[in-house]
C-alpha positions, 0 to 999 in steps of 0.5 A: 500500500502507498502510505497514507491510504487509511491504514493505521500502524503502530508508532513507537515513541521514544522518550528520554533525555541524554542531556548535555552529551546529546547536545554536543554530539548533535552540534558537532554532527551538524558542524561536520555535515556543513564542512562536508557540504562545503568541501564537496564541489560537485552536486547532483541527484543520484539515479539508477543505472538504465536497465530493463526487465529480463523475464516479463512472464506474467506482466501484461505486454502493454505495461512492460515498456511503460515500467522500463521507461518509468523506472529509468526516468525516475532516476534513483538507484534503489528502483529498477524496472523489475522492482517496480514491476514486482511492486505493481504485481503486489499492489494490484496484480496489474489490475488498473481497476483495482480498488481497496477497502481503504480507498486505494485506487488503480494499478499502483493503489494510490489514495487520492490525497497521495495521488494529488501530490505525485499524479502530475494531474493525470488519471489515477485509473490510467496506467500510463499516468499511474505507473510513472507516478508510482516510480516517482513516489518510490524515488521520493520516499527513497530520498526521504530515507536515504540516511537510514542504515540497511538495504536502500531497496528495503527501506524504499519499499517499507517507506512506500508501504508504511511511510518514511517516518516509520522507517526512520523511527525504526532505523530500517524496515518497521516491525509491522507484519504487513510491511515486512511481508510486503518488502519480502514478497516484492524483492522475491518477485523482482528477482524472478523478473530480473534486470539487465543493463541497457548500454549504448554499445550492444554486443560489447560483453566486456563493457556490460561486465564493467557496467555491472560492476559499476552498478554494484558499487552504487550506494557505497561510501566515498573515502579519500584514498580508499581502493575498495571493495567497501569504499572508493574515491573517484579515481580508484572506482574507475581504475577498478572498473577498467581493471575488470576488463583488462585495462590498466589505468593509473591510480590518481586523476592527474595521471589518469587524464593523460593515460587514454586518448582525449575526445571532445566529449560532444558525443560521449560513449559508454566508458568515457571518463570525464575529468573535472576540476573538483574540490582540490584540482586545477584546470591542468591537474583535475581533481575529480573523475566520473564515468559515462554509463550511457543514456545521459547518465554518469557514475562517480564516487562523488564525495563524502556527502554522496558516496557512489551515485549515478546522476545526469550528465547535464549536471557535470560542471567544470569539465577539464577533459574527456578520455576514452580508455576503450579506444586506447585499448582497441589501438593497442 
C-alpha cells in the first residue's frame, strides 16, 4: 500500500533525555555535515543505472515498456524496472481497476490525497499516468530515507508501504507484519523478473561486465584514498572498473587524464571518463573523475556527502577533459 491510504500502524515513541552529551554530539554532527557540504564541489541527484526487465512472464505486454521507461526516468538507484514491476504485481496484480477497502485506487493503489501530490494531474485509473507516478513516489520516499542504515531497496519499499517516518523511527524496515511481508514478497518477485543493463554499445560483453560492476558499487561510501571493495574515491572506482576488463589505468586523476586518448566529449560513449576540476584540482591537474554509463547518465564516487551515485550528465560542471580508455585499448 502507498502510505497514507487509511491504514493505521503502530508508532513507537521514544522518550528520554541524554542531556548535555546529546547536545554536543548533535552540534558537532551538524558542524561536520556543513564542512562536508562545503568541501564537496560537485552536486547532483543520484539515479539508477538504465536497465530493463529480463523475464516479463506474467506482466501484461502493454505495461512492460511503460515500467522500463518509468523506472529509468525516475532516476534513483534503489528502483529498477523489475522492482517496480514486482511492486505493481503486489499492489494490484496489474489490475488498473483495482480498488481497496481503504480507498486505494488503480494499478499502483494510490489514495487520492497521495495521488494529488505525485499524479502530475493525470488519471489515477490510467496506467500510463499511474505507473510513472508510482516510480516517482518510490524515488521520493527513497530520498526521504536515504540516511537510514540497511538495504536502500528495503527501506524504499517499507517507506512506500508504511511511510518514511516509520522507517526512520525504526532505523530500517518497521516491525509491522504487513510491511515486512510486503518488502519480502516484492524483492522475491523482482528477482524472478530480473534486470539487465541497457548500454549504448550492444554486443560489447566486456563493457556490460564493467557496467555491472559499476552498478554494484552504487550506494557505497566515498573515502579519500580508499581502493575498495567497501569504499572508493573517484579515481580508484574507475581504475577498478577498467581493471575488470583488462585495462590498466593509473591510480590518481592527474595521471589518469593523460593515460587514454582525449575526445571532445560532444558525443560521449559508454566508458568515457570525464575529468573535472573538483574540490582540490586545477584546470591542468583535475581533481575529480566520473564515468559515462550511457543514456545521459554518469557514475562517480562523488564525495563524502554522496558516496557512489549515478546522476545526469547535464549536471557535470567544470569539465577539464574527456578520455576514452576503450579506444586506447582497441589501438593497442
